[in-house]
VMD Tcl script that draws the C-alpha trace (Angstrom):
set ca {
  {62.39 -212.20 -15.81}
  {61.97 -215.92 -15.71}
  {65.75 -216.41 -14.47}
  {64.79 -213.51 -11.69}
  {62.23 -215.48 -10.67}
  {64.56 -218.66 -10.80}
  {66.58 -217.28 -8.35}
  {64.04 -215.76 -6.38}
  {62.51 -219.75 -6.06}
  {66.29 -221.49 -5.48}
  {66.53 -218.84 -2.52}
  {63.20 -219.50 -0.96}
  {63.96 -223.24 -1.11}
  {67.13 -223.28 0.51}
  {65.76 -220.93 3.30}
  {63.32 -223.84 3.96}
  {65.99 -226.37 3.26}
  {68.10 -224.22 5.74}
  {65.55 -224.42 8.91}
  {65.31 -228.29 8.30}
  {69.11 -228.73 8.50}
  {68.86 -226.57 11.49}
  {66.57 -228.80 13.19}
  {68.34 -231.91 12.23}
  {70.64 -231.86 15.33}
  {67.92 -233.86 16.65}
  {65.52 -236.37 15.08}
  {63.90 -236.61 18.39}
  {60.36 -234.97 18.25}
  {59.40 -233.70 21.73}
  {56.12 -231.71 23.06}
  {55.64 -228.17 21.87}
  {55.67 -226.99 25.39}
  {58.44 -228.68 26.56}
  {60.65 -226.81 23.65}
  {58.87 -223.69 24.08}
  {60.00 -223.81 27.85}
  {63.26 -224.59 26.97}
  {63.37 -221.75 24.52}
  {62.15 -219.48 27.43}
  {65.48 -220.01 29.32}
  {67.85 -219.74 26.43}
  {66.20 -216.57 24.93}
  {65.05 -214.79 28.18}
  {61.33 -214.44 26.88}
  {57.81 -215.57 27.67}
  {55.77 -217.30 25.49}
  {51.94 -216.70 26.07}
  {49.58 -219.55 24.90}
  {46.38 -221.50 26.10}
  {47.65 -224.97 27.48}
  {44.98 -227.09 25.85}
  {45.32 -225.79 22.50}
  {49.28 -227.06 22.44}
  {48.32 -230.82 23.76}
  {49.84 -233.40 21.85}
  {51.75 -231.59 19.33}
  {55.39 -232.62 19.05}
  {57.98 -231.22 17.20}
  {61.98 -231.29 16.37}
  {63.65 -228.59 18.54}
  {65.39 -225.64 16.63}
  {69.22 -225.58 16.37}
  {70.51 -223.79 19.17}
  {72.53 -221.50 17.10}
  {69.42 -219.95 15.50}
  {68.12 -216.23 16.25}
  {64.94 -215.61 18.09}
  {63.85 -214.22 14.74}
  {64.70 -217.22 13.06}
  {63.39 -219.63 15.98}
  {60.01 -218.08 15.72}
  {60.10 -218.69 12.06}
  {60.82 -222.19 12.09}
  {58.26 -222.62 14.44}
  {55.23 -221.13 12.33}
  {56.69 -222.85 9.15}
  {56.40 -226.45 11.38}
  {53.27 -226.00 13.49}
  {49.84 -224.74 12.87}
  {50.46 -221.68 15.15}
  {51.83 -217.97 14.57}
  {54.16 -216.64 17.03}
  {54.33 -212.92 17.06}
  {57.27 -211.03 19.43}
  {55.54 -208.25 20.99}
  {58.47 -206.18 23.23}
  {61.44 -208.72 23.04}
  {60.18 -210.15 26.40}
  {56.57 -211.43 25.28}
  {55.72 -213.96 22.33}
  {51.72 -214.05 21.84}
  {51.15 -218.03 20.63}
  {47.76 -218.17 18.71}
  {46.55 -220.81 16.20}
  {46.63 -219.76 12.49}
  {43.04 -218.08 11.32}
  {40.87 -220.26 8.98}
  {41.09 -219.03 5.43}
  {37.55 -217.91 5.67}
  {37.66 -214.52 7.29}
  {39.56 -211.76 5.90}
  {42.59 -210.39 7.73}
  {42.11 -208.52 10.35}
  {43.77 -205.28 10.96}
  {43.36 -204.92 14.65}
  {46.68 -206.48 16.47}
  {47.63 -207.31 19.92}
  {50.22 -204.16 21.16}
  {50.37 -204.89 24.43}
  {50.50 -208.60 25.66}
  {49.60 -209.70 29.51}
  {48.16 -206.38 30.16}
  {47.52 -207.42 33.54}
  {47.74 -211.05 33.67}
  {48.35 -213.43 31.24}
  {45.29 -213.47 28.82}
  {44.70 -209.69 28.92}
  {45.88 -208.08 26.13}
  {45.61 -204.30 24.46}
  {45.04 -203.99 21.12}
  {45.76 -201.50 18.56}
  {42.20 -200.33 18.15}
  {42.28 -199.04 21.60}
  {40.37 -201.97 22.76}
  {41.15 -204.63 25.37}
  {40.49 -208.04 24.90}
  {40.63 -210.89 27.71}
  {41.10 -214.49 25.91}
  {40.07 -217.12 28.27}
  {42.01 -220.11 26.79}
  {45.01 -217.96 28.04}
  {43.66 -216.60 30.88}
  {45.71 -216.92 33.97}
  {43.66 -216.15 37.45}
  {42.82 -213.04 39.43}
  {42.51 -212.74 43.18}
  {39.25 -213.68 44.42}
  {38.26 -215.82 41.76}
  {38.53 -219.20 40.19}
  {35.69 -219.19 37.83}
  {36.39 -216.66 34.42}
  {33.19 -214.67 35.45}
  {33.42 -212.14 32.51}
  {32.26 -209.35 34.27}
  {34.41 -209.57 37.68}
  {37.24 -209.87 35.32}
  {36.27 -206.70 33.05}
  {36.67 -204.93 36.59}
  {40.51 -205.42 36.85}
  {40.78 -202.54 34.54}
  {41.35 -199.15 35.56}
  {38.55 -197.08 35.30}
  {35.92 -199.74 35.64}
  {34.55 -200.94 38.73}
  {31.32 -201.51 40.56}
  {30.12 -199.25 42.89}
  {28.26 -201.78 45.24}
  {30.32 -205.20 44.46}
  {28.02 -206.44 41.43}
  {28.37 -207.08 38.14}
  {24.62 -205.73 37.77}
  {26.11 -202.14 38.69}
  {29.14 -202.07 36.86}
  {30.38 -198.02 36.56}
  {32.51 -196.94 33.64}
  {34.19 -193.39 33.57}
  {31.32 -192.86 36.10}
  {28.53 -193.89 34.33}
  {25.48 -195.43 35.28}
  {25.14 -199.61 34.51}
  {22.57 -198.85 31.83}
  {25.12 -197.08 30.04}
  {26.92 -200.24 29.10}
  {26.32 -201.91 26.01}
  {26.66 -205.74 27.29}
  {27.12 -208.36 23.65}
  {27.01 -212.05 24.29}
  {27.78 -213.02 20.66}
  {26.45 -209.73 19.12}
  {23.47 -210.07 21.22}
  {22.14 -207.16 23.23}
  {21.10 -207.92 26.63}
  {19.65 -206.54 29.21}
  {20.20 -208.79 32.06}
  {23.80 -208.90 33.31}
  {23.88 -211.12 36.48}
  {22.80 -214.20 38.67}
  {21.88 -213.64 42.32}
  {20.44 -210.37 41.06}
  {24.08 -209.32 40.30}
  {26.39 -210.79 42.69}
  {27.80 -213.31 39.76}
  {27.95 -213.00 35.85}
  {24.75 -214.45 33.88}
  {27.14 -215.69 31.18}
  {28.61 -218.92 31.26}
  {32.02 -218.79 31.52}
  {32.92 -222.20 29.88}
  {31.23 -221.17 26.85}
  {32.53 -217.03 26.78}
  {36.08 -217.45 24.88}
  {36.88 -214.06 24.25}
  {35.87 -210.59 25.54}
  {36.50 -207.04 24.11}
  {36.69 -204.19 26.26}
  {35.92 -200.86 24.84}
  {35.76 -197.53 27.65}
  {36.07 -195.12 23.94}
  {36.81 -195.24 20.37}
  {33.85 -197.97 19.66}
  {33.76 -198.72 15.78}
  {30.80 -197.70 13.83}
  {29.17 -200.77 13.19}
  {27.64 -200.61 17.37}
  {25.37 -198.40 18.64}
  {24.12 -197.66 22.00}
  {26.29 -197.77 25.39}
  {27.25 -194.49 26.02}
  {29.97 -195.37 28.68}
  {31.26 -198.28 27.35}
  {30.91 -201.85 25.74}
  {31.87 -205.16 26.77}
  {31.38 -207.80 23.82}
  {31.74 -211.42 24.57}
  {32.40 -214.06 21.90}
  {32.27 -217.67 21.90}
  {34.91 -219.59 19.69}
  {34.90 -219.68 15.91}
  {37.14 -222.71 15.63}
  {35.79 -226.28 14.78}
  {37.61 -228.69 16.68}
  {38.20 -232.10 15.32}
  {37.32 -233.80 18.46}
  {34.64 -234.36 21.09}
  {35.81 -232.35 24.42}
  {34.11 -230.75 27.29}
  {34.10 -230.45 30.82}
  {32.52 -231.00 34.57}
  {32.21 -228.77 37.42}
  {30.95 -227.84 40.80}
  {31.32 -225.03 43.07}
  {29.96 -223.41 46.31}
  {27.07 -221.84 44.30}
  {26.51 -223.90 41.10}
  {27.07 -226.96 39.06}
  {27.75 -226.70 35.37}
  {28.35 -228.42 32.29}
  {30.07 -227.73 29.22}
  {30.69 -229.86 25.48}
  {32.07 -228.94 22.52}
  {30.77 -231.58 19.82}
  {32.16 -232.14 16.54}
  {29.08 -232.81 13.95}
  {31.34 -233.12 10.81}
  {34.35 -231.70 9.32}
  {32.40 -228.78 8.85}
  {30.18 -228.42 11.53}
  {30.38 -228.30 15.38}
  {27.80 -227.45 18.32}
  {28.78 -225.87 21.74}
  {26.40 -226.27 24.60}
  {26.49 -225.11 28.40}
  {24.46 -225.35 31.51}
  {24.21 -223.88 34.77}
  {22.66 -224.20 38.26}
  {22.47 -223.29 41.60}
  {23.27 -226.04 44.10}
  {20.79 -224.48 46.58}
  {17.95 -227.01 45.65}
  {20.65 -229.62 47.30}
  {22.76 -227.85 49.99}
  {23.36 -224.65 51.52}
  {26.94 -223.17 51.58}
  {28.21 -220.47 53.23}
  {29.05 -218.83 50.00}
  {25.24 -219.53 49.00}
  {24.71 -217.98 52.43}
  {26.59 -214.79 52.30}
  {25.18 -214.04 48.56}
  {21.72 -214.48 50.12}
  {21.79 -212.14 52.92}
  {23.68 -209.84 50.31}
  {21.18 -209.35 47.95}
  {18.22 -209.62 50.39}
  {19.77 -207.04 52.87}
  {17.56 -204.16 53.99}
  {14.58 -205.33 52.09}
  {11.48 -206.84 52.53}
  {12.41 -210.60 51.88}
  {15.21 -210.02 55.21}
  {12.58 -207.93 57.72}
  {8.52 -207.34 57.52}
  {6.51 -205.62 59.40}
  {6.67 -206.53 63.46}
  {3.84 -208.91 63.35}
  {4.81 -210.51 60.19}
  {7.58 -213.69 60.05}
  {9.05 -214.88 56.95}
  {9.71 -218.19 56.24}
  {10.80 -220.79 53.61}
  {12.96 -218.58 51.52}
  {14.17 -219.80 48.68}
  {16.45 -218.73 45.57}
  {17.07 -220.73 42.61}
  {19.00 -219.70 39.50}
  {20.18 -221.34 35.83}
  {21.46 -220.52 32.44}
  {21.62 -222.76 29.19}
  {23.74 -221.22 26.72}
  {24.13 -222.78 22.95}
  {26.26 -222.16 19.62}
  {25.92 -224.17 16.29}
  {28.73 -223.13 13.44}
  {28.24 -224.97 9.88}
  {30.70 -223.74 7.30}
  {28.38 -224.32 4.53}
  {31.75 -224.03 1.87}
  {35.06 -222.92 2.09}
  {33.65 -219.11 1.90}
  {30.17 -219.12 3.53}
  {29.76 -219.60 7.16}
  {26.66 -219.91 9.50}
  {26.27 -219.45 13.09}
  {23.30 -219.90 15.85}
  {23.17 -218.79 19.06}
  {21.05 -219.15 22.03}
  {20.53 -218.11 25.49}
  {18.19 -218.43 28.35}
  {18.65 -217.61 32.08}
  {16.43 -217.29 35.31}
  {17.02 -215.88 38.54}
  {13.79 -217.03 40.87}
  {13.06 -215.57 44.57}
  {10.60 -217.44 47.11}
  {9.01 -216.82 50.47}
  {5.91 -216.96 52.58}
  {4.79 -214.07 54.70}
  {2.68 -215.63 57.82}
  {1.18 -213.87 60.73}
  {-2.27 -214.38 62.79}
  {-5.13 -212.83 61.78}
  {-8.37 -213.36 64.15}
  {-7.21 -216.47 65.73}
  {-5.86 -217.82 63.04}
  {-2.39 -218.45 61.13}
  {-2.56 -217.05 57.72}
  {-0.05 -217.35 55.21}
  {0.64 -215.76 51.48}
  {3.54 -216.33 49.08}
  {5.56 -213.51 47.63}
  {8.07 -214.04 44.72}
  {10.49 -212.29 42.36}
  {11.59 -213.48 39.15}
  {13.97 -212.43 36.15}
  {14.62 -213.91 32.83}
  {16.31 -213.45 29.72}
  {16.21 -215.67 26.32}
  {17.55 -214.74 23.30}
  {18.38 -216.13 20.05}
  {20.48 -214.90 16.69}
  {21.72 -216.16 13.66}
  {24.86 -215.05 11.56}
  {25.64 -215.71 8.24}
  {29.10 -214.90 6.75}
  {30.57 -214.92 3.38}
  {33.69 -214.42 1.50}
  {33.07 -213.27 -1.67}
  {36.88 -213.33 -2.77}
  {39.96 -211.64 -1.92}
  {38.59 -208.54 -1.18}
  {35.20 -208.42 -0.27}
  {33.40 -210.21 2.71}
  {29.38 -209.80 4.02}
  {27.98 -210.88 7.20}
  {24.48 -210.95 8.21}
  {23.29 -210.78 11.86}
  {19.39 -211.17 13.24}
  {18.94 -211.71 17.04}
  {15.96 -211.33 18.72}
  {16.44 -210.46 22.47}
  {13.42 -210.59 25.56}
  {14.01 -209.54 29.26}
  {11.34 -210.07 32.05}
  {11.48 -208.81 35.69}
  {8.19 -209.82 37.45}
  {7.17 -209.16 40.87}
  {4.33 -210.78 43.51}
  {4.40 -208.76 46.72}
  {1.85 -210.59 49.05}
  {0.61 -207.90 51.22}
  {-1.12 -210.10 54.21}
  {-2.57 -207.85 56.18}
  {-4.30 -205.59 53.99}
  {-5.21 -208.89 52.03}
  {-3.60 -207.43 48.74}
  {-1.86 -208.59 45.84}
  {0.47 -206.08 43.80}
  {1.95 -207.44 40.67}
  {4.95 -205.83 38.79}
  {6.25 -206.57 35.33}
  {8.98 -204.99 33.55}
  {9.41 -206.70 29.75}
  {11.95 -205.70 27.10}
  {11.54 -207.18 23.69}
  {13.80 -206.25 21.06}
  {14.73 -207.40 17.13}
  {17.71 -206.33 15.17}
  {18.89 -206.53 11.55}
  {22.52 -205.85 10.71}
  {24.00 -205.96 7.18}
  {28.29 -205.53 7.13}
  {30.14 -205.23 4.00}
  {34.19 -205.31 4.65}
  {36.02 -204.06 1.42}
  {39.56 -204.86 1.79}
  {41.39 -202.32 -0.57}
  {45.11 -203.70 0.40}
  {47.09 -204.97 2.90}
  {46.79 -201.51 4.31}
  {43.47 -200.06 4.19}
  {39.89 -201.73 4.82}
  {36.45 -200.06 3.91}
  {33.63 -201.40 6.10}
  {29.92 -200.13 5.44}
  {26.74 -201.41 6.91}
  {22.91 -200.84 7.33}
  {21.29 -201.64 11.13}
  {17.95 -201.63 11.72}
  {16.69 -202.37 15.68}
  {13.11 -202.36 17.05}
  {12.82 -201.94 20.88}
  {9.59 -202.54 23.02}
  {9.37 -201.58 26.73}
  {5.91 -202.29 28.78}
  {5.71 -201.90 32.47}
  {2.76 -203.22 34.23}
  {1.51 -202.42 37.70}
  {-1.28 -204.36 39.33}
  {-3.02 -204.15 42.08}
  {-6.03 -206.46 42.90}
  {-7.63 -204.79 46.19}
  {-8.50 -201.79 45.90}
  {-8.65 -202.81 41.68}
  {-5.84 -200.78 39.92}
  {-4.18 -201.99 36.67}
  {-1.29 -199.55 34.70}
  {-0.19 -200.97 31.53}
  {1.89 -198.84 29.50}
  {4.32 -200.15 26.44}
  {6.30 -198.16 24.42}
  {7.94 -198.67 20.64}
  {10.93 -197.20 19.34}
  {12.73 -198.14 15.67}
  {16.08 -196.64 15.13}
  {17.63 -197.20 11.42}
  {21.51 -196.63 11.35}
  {23.77 -195.99 8.18}
  {27.51 -196.54 9.42}
  {30.93 -196.30 7.56}
  {34.49 -196.75 8.53}
  {38.02 -196.67 6.86}
  {40.66 -198.94 8.59}
  {44.38 -198.28 8.03}
  {47.40 -199.81 8.96}
  {50.74 -199.13 8.05}
  {53.26 -201.40 5.90}
  {55.51 -201.34 9.56}
  {52.46 -202.10 11.36}
  {53.17 -199.08 13.39}
  {50.44 -196.69 12.78}
  {46.92 -197.63 12.97}
  {43.75 -195.59 12.41}
  {40.38 -196.31 12.19}
  {37.94 -193.71 11.52}
  {34.20 -193.80 10.84}
  {31.21 -191.84 10.77}
  {27.36 -192.97 11.85}
  {24.07 -192.04 10.99}
  {20.98 -192.79 13.03}
  {17.21 -192.12 12.40}
  {14.79 -192.40 15.34}
  {11.70 -192.47 13.38}
  {9.05 -192.20 16.33}
  {10.69 -188.72 17.26}
  {11.94 -187.68 13.25}
  {15.55 -187.50 14.87}
  {18.80 -187.35 12.88}
  {22.03 -188.31 14.68}
  {25.34 -187.90 13.28}
  {27.98 -189.71 15.66}
  {31.87 -189.65 14.73}
  {34.45 -192.30 15.97}
  {38.44 -192.36 15.81}
  {40.92 -194.74 17.34}
  {44.52 -193.99 16.39}
  {47.54 -195.72 17.61}
  {51.03 -195.23 16.80}
  {54.12 -197.14 17.96}
  {57.66 -195.37 18.19}
  {61.16 -195.59 19.73}
  {60.42 -199.77 19.50}
  {58.81 -199.29 22.97}
  {56.26 -196.67 23.25}
  {53.01 -196.39 21.75}
  {50.64 -193.19 22.03}
  {46.84 -193.63 21.19}
  {44.02 -190.87 20.64}
  {40.31 -192.33 20.80}
  {37.08 -190.11 20.46}
  {33.06 -190.86 20.02}
  {29.64 -189.40 19.81}
  {27.13 -192.03 21.18}
  {24.06 -192.23 21.50}
  {21.06 -194.57 23.13}
  {17.15 -195.07 23.53}
  {17.01 -196.92 26.75}
  {17.69 -196.54 30.46}
  {17.14 -197.96 33.69}
  {15.13 -195.89 36.29}
  {14.23 -196.38 40.00}
  {10.04 -194.81 40.87}
  {10.24 -196.41 44.39}
  {13.01 -198.01 46.45}
  {10.60 -200.90 47.44}
  {9.54 -201.63 43.66}
  {10.23 -205.41 42.93}
  {10.73 -206.05 46.67}
  {13.81 -203.65 46.87}
  {15.93 -206.00 45.41}
  {16.17 -205.48 41.71}
  {14.50 -202.26 41.50}
  {15.35 -200.38 38.45}
  {12.87 -200.89 35.58}
  {14.31 -200.41 32.12}
  {12.70 -197.48 30.00}
  {12.35 -195.91 26.64}
  {13.02 -191.96 25.85}
  {9.99 -190.27 24.51}
  {11.99 -187.00 23.69}
  {10.27 -184.95 26.35}
  {11.13 -185.23 29.87}
  {13.23 -188.46 28.89}
  {15.57 -187.57 26.48}
  {17.87 -189.61 24.10}
  {20.56 -189.89 25.99}
  {23.56 -188.70 24.02}
  {27.62 -188.62 24.79}
  {30.78 -187.35 23.52}
  {34.27 -188.16 24.64}
  {37.56 -187.95 23.77}
  {41.01 -189.54 25.44}
  {44.52 -189.67 25.01}
  {46.97 -192.41 26.13}
  {50.71 -193.50 26.40}
  {51.97 -196.91 27.08}
  {55.79 -198.06 27.53}
  {56.24 -201.72 27.59}
  {59.91 -203.22 27.80}
  {61.41 -206.51 29.29}
  {58.41 -207.46 31.64}
  {57.79 -203.74 32.52}
  {54.82 -201.89 31.25}
  {53.81 -198.33 32.20}
  {50.34 -197.18 30.77}
  {48.48 -193.91 31.15}
  {45.34 -192.47 30.01}
  {43.45 -189.12 30.25}
  {39.94 -188.78 29.39}
  {37.23 -185.87 29.41}
  {33.24 -187.31 28.95}
  {29.96 -185.45 28.67}
  {26.82 -187.08 28.80}
  {23.89 -185.18 28.36}
  {19.76 -186.65 28.82}
  {20.16 -188.33 31.62}
  {17.15 -188.39 34.59}
  {17.23 -188.17 38.12}
  {15.48 -191.12 38.35}
  {18.39 -193.24 36.84}
  {21.07 -191.99 38.84}
  {19.49 -193.85 42.63}
  {19.11 -190.36 44.70}
  {17.80 -191.42 48.32}
  {18.43 -187.74 49.54}
  {16.01 -184.52 48.94}
  {15.74 -186.11 44.70}
  {14.69 -189.29 45.38}
  {11.12 -188.13 43.98}
  {12.13 -185.66 41.73}
  {11.55 -186.06 38.19}
  {13.87 -183.92 35.87}
  {16.75 -184.43 33.11}
  {20.33 -182.88 32.77}
  {23.63 -183.82 32.07}
  {27.12 -184.83 33.54}
  {30.90 -184.92 32.56}
  {33.77 -186.88 34.02}
  {37.69 -185.78 33.87}
  {39.72 -188.76 34.64}
  {43.25 -190.50 34.75}
  {43.59 -194.20 34.28}
  {47.25 -195.61 35.25}
  {48.66 -199.13 35.31}
  {51.95 -200.12 36.29}
  {53.14 -203.81 35.83}
  {56.10 -206.17 36.24}
  {56.38 -209.39 35.15}
  {59.37 -211.53 35.89}
  {59.28 -215.27 34.67}
  {56.25 -216.89 36.23}
  {55.84 -213.77 38.68}
  {53.53 -210.90 37.85}
  {52.82 -207.79 40.14}
  {50.39 -204.58 38.91}
  {49.25 -201.67 40.35}
  {46.65 -199.61 38.80}
  {44.80 -196.15 40.22}
  {41.78 -194.24 38.82}
  {41.20 -190.49 39.29}
  {37.67 -189.10 38.96}
  {36.18 -185.82 38.99}
  {32.22 -185.88 38.07}
  {29.61 -183.64 38.49}
  {25.93 -183.10 37.49}
  {23.97 -180.40 35.58}
  {20.43 -180.41 36.63}
  {19.05 -176.74 35.73}
  {15.64 -177.34 37.35}
  {17.23 -178.03 40.71}
  {17.71 -175.59 43.20}
  {21.35 -177.12 43.28}
  {22.44 -176.50 39.60}
  {25.64 -178.23 39.85}
  {26.68 -181.21 42.34}
  {28.80 -184.04 42.51}
  {28.13 -187.51 40.58}
  {26.48 -190.58 42.69}
  {29.18 -192.53 41.24}
  {32.22 -189.87 41.82}
  {34.87 -192.65 42.85}
  {37.81 -189.97 43.55}
  {40.40 -191.77 43.73}
  {40.81 -195.92 43.26}
  {43.67 -198.33 43.65}
  {44.15 -201.78 43.02}
  {47.50 -204.21 43.74}
  {47.75 -207.30 42.74}
  {50.29 -210.48 42.00}
  {50.22 -213.76 40.41}
  {52.66 -216.54 40.65}
  {52.88 -219.63 38.86}
  {54.76 -222.83 39.91}
  {54.07 -225.43 37.16}
  {50.56 -226.58 37.34}
  {49.77 -224.08 40.48}
  {48.33 -220.94 39.94}
  {48.19 -218.68 42.99}
  {46.90 -215.25 43.41}
  {46.56 -212.45 45.56}
  {45.13 -208.49 45.38}
  {43.94 -205.48 47.38}
  {40.99 -202.93 45.92}
  {40.68 -199.95 48.10}
  {38.87 -196.64 47.09}
  {37.83 -193.34 48.43}
  {34.26 -193.59 49.98}
  {31.09 -193.12 47.45}
  {29.52 -189.77 47.87}
  {26.65 -189.44 50.24}
  {24.28 -186.74 51.75}
  {23.75 -186.03 55.45}
  {20.66 -184.39 57.07}
  {21.97 -181.06 59.21}
  {23.27 -182.05 62.66}
  {20.82 -180.56 65.34}
  {18.12 -179.26 62.51}
  {17.44 -182.41 61.05}
  {13.67 -181.95 60.38}
  {11.93 -179.30 58.80}
  {7.87 -179.35 58.28}
  {8.10 -182.95 58.60}
  {10.91 -183.70 55.92}
  {14.27 -184.65 56.50}
  {17.07 -181.40 56.01}
  {19.61 -182.26 54.33}
  {22.95 -180.60 53.77}
  {24.13 -180.03 50.12}
  {23.59 -182.75 48.35}
  {26.91 -185.24 47.93}
  {28.91 -183.12 50.10}
  {29.70 -185.92 52.43}
  {31.24 -189.61 51.57}
  {31.25 -192.63 53.12}
  {34.04 -194.44 54.76}
  {36.50 -195.46 52.09}
  {36.22 -199.16 50.84}
  {39.44 -201.79 51.50}
  {39.19 -205.30 50.43}
  {41.81 -208.37 50.31}
  {40.83 -211.24 48.10}
  {43.17 -214.28 47.29}
  {43.06 -217.34 45.27}
  {44.53 -220.79 43.89}
  {44.46 -223.25 41.18}
  {45.64 -226.12 40.79}
  {45.51 -228.67 37.75}
  {46.26 -232.57 37.80}
  {46.67 -234.57 34.65}
  {43.81 -237.51 35.71}
  {44.87 -239.54 32.56}
  {45.09 -238.99 28.82}
  {43.39 -236.11 27.37}
  {41.90 -235.69 30.88}
  {42.39 -233.63 33.79}
  {41.18 -231.70 36.73}
  {41.36 -228.18 38.08}
  {41.18 -227.48 42.27}
  {40.81 -224.15 43.48}
  {39.57 -222.22 46.01}
  {39.35 -218.47 46.77}
  {39.11 -216.40 49.73}
  {36.78 -212.84 49.16}
  {37.36 -209.98 51.43}
  {40.33 -212.28 52.99}
  {39.88 -209.21 56.37}
  {36.46 -209.56 56.73}
  {36.16 -205.77 56.71}
  {32.48 -204.37 56.97}
  {32.52 -201.96 54.25}
  {29.87 -199.59 53.35}
  {28.60 -199.26 50.23}
  {25.36 -197.23 50.52}
  {23.09 -195.37 52.77}
  {20.04 -193.65 53.18}
  {17.82 -191.83 56.19}
  {13.74 -192.20 56.79}
  {12.10 -190.55 59.58}
  {10.99 -193.12 62.44}
  {8.76 -191.81 65.16}
  {9.70 -188.17 64.66}
  {13.56 -189.08 64.72}
  {16.27 -189.67 61.77}
  {17.34 -192.99 61.48}
  {20.26 -193.91 59.12}
  {20.02 -197.38 57.12}
  {23.82 -198.69 56.38}
  {24.11 -201.09 53.63}
  {27.37 -203.42 53.92}
  {29.70 -205.23 51.58}
  {30.02 -209.28 51.35}
  {32.27 -210.02 54.45}
  {34.68 -213.06 54.36}
  {33.67 -215.46 51.53}
  {35.26 -218.62 50.71}
  {34.68 -220.39 47.53}
  {35.80 -223.58 46.27}
  {35.79 -225.43 42.48}
  {36.28 -228.79 41.05}
  {36.39 -229.27 37.77}
  {37.47 -232.16 35.19}
  {37.69 -231.53 31.44}
  {37.61 -234.46 29.07}
}
mol new
graphics top color blue
foreach p $ca { graphics top sphere $p radius 0.5 }
foreach p [lrange $ca 0 end-1] q [lrange $ca 1 end] { graphics top cylinder $p $q radius 0.2 }
display resetview
């Protein structure tokens, strides 16, 4: 046995020495980026990496006589990076993980799913790695919630990040996490840009199905954002400004074991008003009291402001223990004056709307040995929407508030059975309190309602990956107990992926999920008509716990820069209410509950040729409601966008990135009055619900980003983008009202041509 071990050792030494010899053809070290560029031409491959992570790293080039497999092994041995050959065309370059985290079984199976930095994993999810991210049409900042809309099956029916629709679902059916914290607010400018600072957000996971058992809520999908877990050795940061805000970010190494990241952002409306700001303000105030008031009332001094701050602190207590602390605070505020003449005197009152989120979390992770790892997570997240509506003619003040306070405690234990199997178990407790206030000073009226729901969850999941890494299976079960309703829920989850014939992969995903919160609209002019949705808790009577079932099957082919991927799915969601669906027709004030189902296909075709990438995606959706207490028991879903097509192209020329894209979808469903018989009994006589459609939607966007090296360790990014280049007037919503015994239609339009520019300095 000793002789055999010596032979193995000798072979290993010779193997290592062979790489040393192969590298000695030139003793001059070259920048790693330059070496990779040469290898790309030599082997006709594409390396995907974050440029910042490779800066300043040099290496002796490998011998030209080596095979591609030998070259990648040489690079891994002589650098701190892993080099994974995905399909013979793309090689994914990533920093080797620290010894503190157990090896994860989820791996990239399709790199550059749309553009560089967007990948598909073998657990059915997608990841966006912003350290490697390229550029998307119309975007020059890595807006997280705009970027996720690039995936087929995900879109916003009204062009906002606060109304993201995943496979026919409403926005409140999405679980949005920031470093594990559930967020009840997603946008600034009341939904036109993401609330999450892109400078501190490192990675995003997007799940449309097959969610792991550790997560709950989000019956339509999950968008999970994460900050970097890396402790940098040197101080770095950035300062930037665009036509909307000014922002800054710093990553401060406090020691070899600890680092602090801080990001801040604030609108520039206090200093100047850009065309982009003007377009955004007109868009959010469209057809609201902020834009137009009663005939004898003039609005003035309209002001809008937003800011956010984010913090992430990591401390590696020991080689086996890590502590992480997170904090986030975001705020939007709108103010304006209402002016009129009363009894010959000029009178003015101030109305306002504010939206605020504040959240904090602590995570403690320990690796006990090579097999066991435990994680303890606790967070508190609070959301508040407050409006003061001053009725100047009636000398009345109407105050509305919607407040959410949630506490969560989670314990996870991960046991690595062997290189193929991992067993995850855990417990999750959450307490959600929602308070709604309606307060009128004259005549005096006050309604204050607070409700609390507590949920206990136990979950287990077995993760399997074959030795050849071709087969991946995640299967688990989550048990939930909602104590207020004495309700027991069992939720199986499944994610299966199999790679075959070198270039093909098939996946099967399935899940049962539930959620106890939803957003409803009582009246269209609530909260000044701008953010009219308010959060509410289920009561298990007329507001049921929302439950979902979903299954999907997908097939992908990837070879030599080509990607062809298609998924078909069926989703069933029950327990929804009419108030949560945004009806503005004959069912606007009807309160009942029901369900919807959705059948669809998501398809994407992508081709990458060196520095040029182009893609075409298509989504088909057929979704219907069932409300048994309505005259029409079955009717089309308000978010049933039947056909969606996206076409885009990216080109990189050294330090210049260019992108252009087209977005088209069929018109959203609408309900029109019956022509010639529009009014019956002083009410609008509508046709069958959602039997008509608005005009088709079409938008073309472009963007460009140029990197300039100023001096050592300092560079600048200059970028410009144009949203809706053709300035097409897209209809995104309509509704009807009776005025002077006639029916009038109000059409709401999308953003017109909207330019933006950015200057960011990295240091």
